[in-house]
N, C-alpha and C positions, 0 to 999 in steps of 0.2 A: 756196470762196465759194458761198453759196446762190444758186440760180437761181429765177426766177419763170416758171412754165409757164402756158400758156393753159388747161390742164386736167390732171387727174390722169392721164387716158389718154395725153395727149401727153407727159407726164413719163415714163411707162413706155416709150413708144415711143422717146423720145430716149435714155433710159438703155440700151435694147437696142442702138440704133445706135452709141452710144459704145463699147459692148463689141465690136461688129463692127469698128469702126475700130481699136480696140486690137489686135484679132486679125488685122488686115490685110485683112479681107474687103471693106471699103469705103474709098475714098480721102477725103482731107481736104475736097475740094470737095463731095462728097456729104454729109458730116457738116455742113458749113456750111449746106447747103440744109435739112437737118433742124433746125439751130439756128433758122433763119428761120421755119420752119413751126411749131415747137414752143414756142419761147421767147416770152414776153410782151415787147412793145416797151418800151424804156426810157422813163421819164417825164422830161420836161424839168425841170430844177431852176432855181429862182430864185437870183440872186447870193447872197442871204442864206443860203439852204440850203447852198450850196457852202462858204461861209465857216464855217457852223456845223459841218459835217462835219469840216473841217480843224481847227477849234478843239477839237472833241470828241476828236480824236486827238492834240492838243497838239503839233502840228508846225508849223514855219515854212512859208511859201509855197513856197520852192524845194524843200524836202524833200517836201512834198505833191505838187508837180508831178512830182518824180522817182518817187514811188510809182506815178504813173500813166504813167510812161515818156514824159513830155513835157518840153519845154524849160521853164525856170523862169518864162518870161514869160507863160505861159498862165494860171496860177492867179490872179495879180493882176487880169488882164483879166476873168476870170470873176467874181471877187468884187466888182468894181466894176460888173458888168453890161454891160461894153463888148463882150464876146464870150460865146458860149454853147459849152459842151462839144460836141465832135463825137460821133458815134454810139458809138464805142468807149469814150470816156471816160464818156459818159452811161450806158452799160451798166455800167461799173464802179461809178458812183455808185448805180445802181439796185439793186445787190446789197448795199446798206448795211443794217446791223441795229443 
C-alpha cells in the first residue's frame, strides 16, 4: 500500500528505519515514532467519498468493513455521515489510488 511522506528525505529515513526494524535493531515502538514523524497525516473523508471508494471496489458494506478489520456497523454510519473513521481507518483510506 503506497504511503504519503512529508518529504522525499523523510521517505528515505523511514525506509532506512523499516530496514533496521526488520533486522531487529530497533523495536516496534521506535518505528511507530518514525511513522508519526515521517508520514503525512491522513485527510478526513466526507461520507460521499467513503461510499464512492466502497462502490469503486464493488463490495457490499459488510465486506468493506471487514477489509478494514472493523465491525460491519461502522461502514453504514460512515456513509450516512453519522460517524467519521478513526485514525487507523482514515489512514487506510488515505492510501487509496
